[in-house]
C-alpha positions in Angstrom: -14.5 -12.5 9.8 -12.7 -9.2 10.1 -9.3 -11.0 10.0 -10.1 -12.4 6.6 -11.0 -9.0 5.3 -7.7 -7.5 6.6 -5.7 -10.2 4.9 -7.7 -9.9 1.6 -7.2 -6.2 1.5 -3.4 -6.7 2.0 -3.3 -9.3 -0.7 -5.4 -7.2 -3.1 -3.1 -4.2 -2.6 0.0 -6.4 -3.2 -1.6 -7.9 -6.3 -2.4 -4.4 -7.7 1.2 -3.4 -7.0 2.5 -6.5 -8.9 0.2 -5.9 -11.8 1.1 -2.2 -12.0 4.8 -3.1 -12.0 4.3 -5.7 -14.7 2.5 -3.2 -16.8 5.3 -0.7 -16.2 7.9 -3.1 -17.6 5.8 -3.4 -20.8 5.0 0.3 -21.4 7.7 2.2 -19.4 5.2 4.8 -18.2 6.5 6.5 -15.0 3.1 7.0 -13.6 2.8 3.2 -13.2 5.9 3.2 -11.1 4.5 5.8 -8.7 1.2 3.9 -8.6 2.8 0.6 -7.8 4.9 2.1 -5.1 1.8 3.6 -3.6 0.1 0.2 -3.6 3.1 -1.4 -2.0 2.8 1.1 0.8 -1.0 0.4 1.0 -0.3 -3.3 1.2 2.2 -2.7 4.0 -0.4 -0.5 5.7 -3.0 -3.3 5.5 -0.5 -5.9 6.7 0.3 -3.7 9.7 -3.4 -3.4 10.4 -3.6 -7.2 10.5 -0.7 -7.4 12.8 -1.9 -4.6 15.1 -5.5 -5.8 15.4 -5.2 -9.6 15.1 -1.8 -10.8 16.0 -0.8 -8.5 18.8 -3.9 -6.6 19.8 -2.8 -5.8 23.4 1.0 -5.8 23.2 1.9 -2.8 21.1 -0.2 0.0 19.5 0.8 0.3 15.9 -1.7 3.0 15.0 0.9 5.7 14.5 3.0 3.4 12.3 0.0 2.4 10.3 -1.0 6.1 9.8 2.5 7.0 8.7 2.7 4.2 6.1 -0.8 5.1 4.7 0.2 8.8 4.5 3.5 8.0 2.9 1.8 5.8 0.3 -0.7 8.5 -0.6 2.0 11.1 -0.7 4.0 9.0 -3.2 0.9 8.7 -5.3 0.2 12.4 -5.1 3.8 13.3 -6.0 3.7 10.9 -9.0 0.5 12.4 -10.2 1.7 16.0 -9.9 5.1 15.2 -11.3 3.7 13.4 -14.3 1.2 16.2 -15.0 4.0 18.6 -15.8 
C-alpha cells in the first residue's frame, strides 16, 4: 500500500509541474516557472523515495540524496517567491 502512495505522490507532483508550466506559457508569469521547477524537484524527490524504499531497500541508502533534492526544490520555490516579491 505504501508503494502506491509513493508513486501517486510522484505522479501528482509531476502533474502539478506540468500544469504550472502550461499555465506559464499562457500567462508568462515568472512565479509559475519557479513553482513548476520546485514541483519538478519534488517529483524527483518522491521518485527517489520510491526507489530507495521499494526498489532497492537494502542496497544503497539514498536518504541524503532525497534530502538534498527536497531542500533544493524548496530553495528554488523560496528564491522565486522572494525574487518576485521585489
